[in-house]
C-alpha positions as a Python dict, from the first residue, in 0.01 Angstrom:
ca = {
    (1, 'X'): (0, 0, 0),
    (2, 'X'): (110, -121, 350),
    (3, 'X'): (-162, -296, 554),
    (4, 'X'): (-322, -94, 831),
    (5, 'X'): (-363, -440, 1006),
    (6, 'X'): (-186, -775, 973),
    (7, 'X'): (-292, -1056, 1148),
    (8, 'X'): (-81, -1378, 1176),
    (9, 'X'): (-163, -1728, 1310),
    (10, 'X'): (-385, -1584, 1608),
    (11, 'X'): (-522, -1836, 1844),
    (12, 'X'): (-708, -1868, 2174),
    (13, 'X'): (-790, -2142, 2376),
    (14, 'X'): (-984, -2183, 2688),
    (15, 'X'): (-861, -2514, 2830),
    (16, 'X'): (-919, -2783, 2592),
    (17, 'X'): (-1168, -2585, 2403),
    (18, 'X'): (-1096, -2395, 2104),
    (19, 'X'): (-1182, -2033, 2102),
    (20, 'X'): (-1015, -1944, 1766),
    (21, 'X'): (-727, -2060, 1590),
    (22, 'X'): (-488, -2016, 1274),
    (23, 'X'): (-646, -1699, 1174),
    (24, 'X'): (-456, -1479, 945),
    (25, 'X'): (-556, -1185, 746),
    (26, 'X'): (-477, -846, 617),
    (27, 'X'): (-706, -529, 656),
    (28, 'X'): (-583, -213, 417),
    (29, 'X'): (-699, 147, 502),
    (30, 'X'): (-1040, 226, 440),
    (31, 'X'): (-1174, -134, 415),
    (32, 'X'): (-1434, -284, 616),
    (33, 'X'): (-1417, -671, 712),
    (34, 'X'): (-1729, -846, 832),
    (35, 'X'): (-1691, -1147, 1050),
    (36, 'X'): (-1993, -1379, 1047),
    (37, 'X'): (-2083, -1698, 1234),
    (38, 'X'): (-2333, -1873, 1468),
    (39, 'X'): (-2303, -1814, 1875),
    (40, 'X'): (-1994, -2003, 1977),
    (41, 'X'): (-1803, -1982, 1638),
    (42, 'X'): (-1507, -1781, 1783),
    (43, 'X'): (-1594, -1448, 1618),
    (44, 'X'): (-1634, -1234, 1946),
    (45, 'X'): (-1316, -1420, 2085),
    (46, 'X'): (-1137, -1339, 1785),
    (47, 'X'): (-1252, -970, 1760),
    (48, 'X'): (-1155, -930, 2161),
    (49, 'X'): (-797, -1068, 2062),
    (50, 'X'): (-739, -834, 1795),
    (51, 'X'): (-865, -535, 2009),
    (52, 'X'): (-638, -616, 2289),
    (53, 'X'): (-921, -706, 2534),
    (54, 'X'): (-808, -1067, 2569),
    (55, 'X'): (-436, -1200, 2538),
    (56, 'X'): (-399, -1464, 2250),
    (57, 'X'): (-226, -1766, 2323),
    (58, 'X'): (-34, -1749, 1989),
    (59, 'X'): (11, -1487, 1690),
    (60, 'X'): (80, -1154, 1595),
    (61, 'X'): (-142, -842, 1557),
    (62, 'X'): (47, -586, 1345),
    (63, 'X'): (-85, -248, 1346),
    (64, 'X'): (94, 39, 1144),
    (65, 'X'): (145, 292, 1393),
    (66, 'X'): (177, 670, 1295),
    (67, 'X'): (520, 707, 1447),
    (68, 'X'): (688, 378, 1434),
    (69, 'X'): (540, 166, 1141),
    (70, 'X'): (404, -202, 1195),
    (71, 'X'): (401, -289, 1568),
    (72, 'X'): (290, -617, 1740),
    (73, 'X'): (1, -496, 1965),
    (74, 'X'): (10, -821, 2136),
    (75, 'X'): (373, -742, 2283),
    (76, 'X'): (302, -376, 2329),
    (77, 'X'): (294, -247, 2703),
    (78, 'X'): (4, -180, 2865),
    (79, 'X'): (8, 193, 2862),
    (80, 'X'): (103, 185, 2465),
    (81, 'X'): (-221, -25, 2407),
    (82, 'X'): (-420, 198, 2612),
    (83, 'X'): (-306, 491, 2433),
    (84, 'X'): (-384, 328, 2105),
    (85, 'X'): (-738, 268, 2237),
    (86, 'X'): (-800, 613, 2286),
    (87, 'X'): (-656, 738, 1957),
    (88, 'X'): (-634, 520, 1635),
    (89, 'X'): (-844, 258, 1776),
    (90, 'X'): (-1212, 264, 1894),
    (91, 'X'): (-1440, -28, 2004),
    (92, 'X'): (-1815, -21, 1968),
    (93, 'X'): (-2005, -251, 2236),
    (94, 'X'): (-2333, -450, 2137),
    (95, 'X'): (-2467, -333, 2449),
    (96, 'X'): (-2399, 62, 2468),
    (97, 'X'): (-2392, 52, 2816),
    (98, 'X'): (-2070, -131, 2833),
    (99, 'X'): (-1935, 156, 2627),
    (100, 'X'): (-2072, 474, 2775),
    (101, 'X'): (-2024, 616, 3120),
    (102, 'X'): (-2391, 597, 3233),
    (103, 'X'): (-2342, 880, 3515),
    (104, 'X'): (-2205, 1125, 3269),
    (105, 'X'): (-2399, 1358, 3059),
    (106, 'X'): (-2391, 1278, 2659),
    (107, 'X'): (-2151, 1568, 2621),
    (108, 'X'): (-1937, 1451, 2892),
    (109, 'X'): (-1912, 1118, 2735),
    (110, 'X'): (-1793, 1259, 2428),
    (111, 'X'): (-1587, 1494, 2589),
    (112, 'X'): (-1405, 1257, 2801),
    (113, 'X'): (-1228, 1087, 2514),
    (114, 'X'): (-1081, 1419, 2380),
    (115, 'X'): (-975, 1505, 2726),
    (116, 'X'): (-799, 1165, 2734),
    (117, 'X'): (-570, 1272, 2437),
    (118, 'X'): (-512, 1615, 2581),
    (119, 'X'): (-796, 1842, 2496),
    (120, 'X'): (-822, 2096, 2794),
    (121, 'X'): (-1031, 2374, 2673),
    (122, 'X'): (-1385, 2360, 2778),
    (123, 'X'): (-1534, 2558, 2509),
    (124, 'X'): (-1358, 2369, 2239),
    (125, 'X'): (-1454, 2042, 2388),
    (126, 'X'): (-1825, 2131, 2431),
    (127, 'X'): (-1832, 2263, 2085),
    (128, 'X'): (-1685, 1916, 1928),
    (129, 'X'): (-1910, 1746, 2152),
    (130, 'X'): (-2223, 1930, 1992),
    (131, 'X'): (-2079, 1885, 1648),
    (132, 'X'): (-2052, 1509, 1725),
    (133, 'X'): (-2400, 1470, 1862),
    (134, 'X'): (-2532, 1643, 1556),
    (135, 'X'): (-2340, 1385, 1321),
    (136, 'X'): (-2512, 1113, 1487),
    (137, 'X'): (-2830, 1244, 1504),
    (138, 'X'): (-2892, 1371, 1860),
    (139, 'X'): (-3015, 1701, 1929),
    (140, 'X'): (-2777, 1946, 2060),
    (141, 'X'): (-3051, 2039, 2353),
    (142, 'X'): (-2979, 1668, 2482),
    (143, 'X'): (-2599, 1751, 2553),
    (144, 'X'): (-2652, 1772, 2934),
    (145, 'X'): (-2863, 1482, 2953),
    (146, 'X'): (-2725, 1147, 3084),
    (147, 'X'): (-2753, 851, 2856),
    (148, 'X'): (-2997, 649, 3082),
    (149, 'X'): (-3261, 908, 2962),
    (150, 'X'): (-3193, 799, 2620),
    (151, 'X'): (-3344, 524, 2395),
    (152, 'X'): (-3150, 203, 2300),
    (153, 'X'): (-3095, 354, 1953),
    (154, 'X'): (-2957, 673, 2093),
    (155, 'X'): (-2754, 532, 2337),
    (156, 'X'): (-2564, 345, 2063),
    (157, 'X'): (-2549, 647, 1845),
    (158, 'X'): (-2377, 827, 2144),
    (159, 'X'): (-2146, 534, 2205),
    (160, 'X'): (-2016, 593, 1831),
    (161, 'X'): (-1976, 971, 1868),
    (162, 'X'): (-1779, 895, 2191),
    (163, 'X'): (-1551, 638, 1993),
    (164, 'X'): (-1508, 852, 1679),
    (165, 'X'): (-1459, 1205, 1803),
    (166, 'X'): (-1084, 1149, 1807),
    (167, 'X'): (-1048, 1064, 1450),
    (168, 'X'): (-954, 679, 1504),
    (169, 'X'): (-833, 476, 1200),
    (170, 'X'): (-959, 135, 1275),
    (171, 'X'): (-1296, 59, 1475),
    (172, 'X'): (-1391, -268, 1614),
    (173, 'X'): (-1761, -330, 1632),
    (174, 'X'): (-1934, -627, 1821),
    (175, 'X'): (-2305, -679, 1709),
    (176, 'X'): (-2338, -308, 1664),
    (177, 'X'): (-2712, -356, 1581),
    (178, 'X'): (-2784, -625, 1814),
    (179, 'X'): (-3072, -603, 2043),
    (180, 'X'): (-3231, -301, 1848),
    (181, 'X'): (-3549, -287, 1688),
    (182, 'X'): (-3567, -333, 1295),
    (183, 'X'): (-3628, 26, 1219),
    (184, 'X'): (-3357, 135, 1467),
    (185, 'X'): (-3120, -113, 1295),
    (186, 'X'): (-3176, 31, 949),
    (187, 'X'): (-3123, 414, 1082),
    (188, 'X'): (-2817, 311, 1270),
    (189, 'X'): (-2655, 106, 976),
    (190, 'X'): (-2738, 392, 731),
    (191, 'X'): (-2551, 643, 970),
    (192, 'X'): (-2249, 393, 1026),
    (193, 'X'): (-2214, 324, 648),
    (194, 'X'): (-2208, 708, 595),
    (195, 'X'): (-1949, 755, 881),
    (196, 'X'): (-1699, 491, 762),
    (197, 'X'): (-1731, 627, 411),
    (198, 'X'): (-1690, 990, 501),
    (199, 'X'): (-1405, 935, 746),
    (200, 'X'): (-1208, 667, 544),
    (201, 'X'): (-1244, 425, 829),
    (202, 'X'): (-1120, 80, 845),
    (203, 'X'): (-1338, -125, 1055),
    (204, 'X'): (-1394, -510, 1156),
    (205, 'X'): (-1747, -597, 1226),
    (206, 'X'): (-1869, -912, 1427),
    (207, 'X'): (-2234, -997, 1367),
    (208, 'X'): (-2464, -1283, 1305),
    (209, 'X'): (-2673, -1068, 1079),
    (210, 'X'): (-2582, -1122, 689),
    (211, 'X'): (-2782, -825, 576),
    (212, 'X'): (-2530, -593, 814),
    (213, 'X'): (-2229, -732, 653),
    (214, 'X'): (-2406, -717, 303),
    (215, 'X'): (-2466, -352, 353),
    (216, 'X'): (-2133, -233, 530),
    (217, 'X'): (-1845, -499, 472),
    (218, 'X'): (-1600, -520, 151),
    (219, 'X'): (-1479, -853, 283),
    (220, 'X'): (-1626, -1141, 459),
    (221, 'X'): (-1489, -1382, 687),
    (222, 'X'): (-1701, -1698, 782),
    (223, 'X'): (-1618, -1868, 1111),
    (224, 'X'): (-1720, -2216, 1261),
    (225, 'X'): (-1604, -2387, 1579),
    (226, 'X'): (-1304, -2128, 1599),
    (227, 'X'): (-1158, -2197, 1255),
    (228, 'X'): (-1234, -1955, 946),
    (229, 'X'): (-1400, -2183, 701),
    (230, 'X'): (-1420, -1924, 400),
    (231, 'X'): (-1329, -1563, 319),
    (232, 'X'): (-1356, -1352, 19),
    (233, 'X'): (-1533, -1046, -139),
    (234, 'X'): (-1857, -982, 65),
    (235, 'X'): (-2089, -1035, -236),
    (236, 'X'): (-1925, -1311, -375),
    (237, 'X'): (-1936, -1523, -67),
    (238, 'X'): (-2298, -1458, -4),
    (239, 'X'): (-2396, -1489, -347),
    (240, 'X'): (-2175, -1810, -424),
    (241, 'X'): (-2072, -1944, -113),
    (242, 'X'): (-1861, -2244, -153),
    (243, 'X'): (-1835, -2407, 190),
    (244, 'X'): (-2103, -2635, 329),
    (245, 'X'): (-2139, -2425, 651),
    (246, 'X'): (-2156, -2098, 473),
    (247, 'X'): (-2428, -2239, 225),
    (248, 'X'): (-2647, -2341, 538),
    (249, 'X'): (-2584, -1984, 691),
    (250, 'X'): (-2700, -1793, 370),
    (251, 'X'): (-2973, -2069, 280),
    (252, 'X'): (-3118, -2007, 665),
    (253, 'X'): (-3149, -1634, 576),
    (254, 'X'): (-3348, -1691, 260),
    (255, 'X'): (-3573, -1915, 403),
    (256, 'X'): (-3690, -1676, 682),
}
């Protein structure tokens, strides 16, 4: 099977400081990779390099495109990368407001992504928006409400609907449950797990919460000071950590 994403020697530097360096891995269709580490470990820098939000200083990000097979998204033209971001890729921000148009209705937020890929029939767009609001557990009678009238958890679910409506194959998630109450987190995680499974999505999830990766990720990558210090199957890494830093992360959770 051809990997959906092949990452080779990605590095990003901020002057003399390492953002991330020497990161390589393959991600296969339907696989979920979790990236964990403390603040400043380089996990968000890496995610933004992979998603095309930050230009890496070296390395390749090869994505298996539908039309042309593996293409290096680092050297793609900006229009090509933008189209990829509307179709086969999606990015779920930690703060839903960063991924929503706050002045546009809930239905408009979902429909906007459909229109970006060529949908133009109002009735069909509204029907698909209603379907996706239902799938993320938002009542259809809220379709004309603006996101500012929603709770934080509802805004995050709306952002997920906006991202997944075009059927992407790869979703980048940056602390998707960060800042939400514990009960809201549990509901959102359950929703995400169901959508990932039902749609056969590949995903890369950055988080500091080991419970999130335990629930969602097939494989786990642990980062410290811009370097990957350990990686493997999620349960294997969490149940039998080999690197001292991973052991510290796991033990700190157990002590809480």
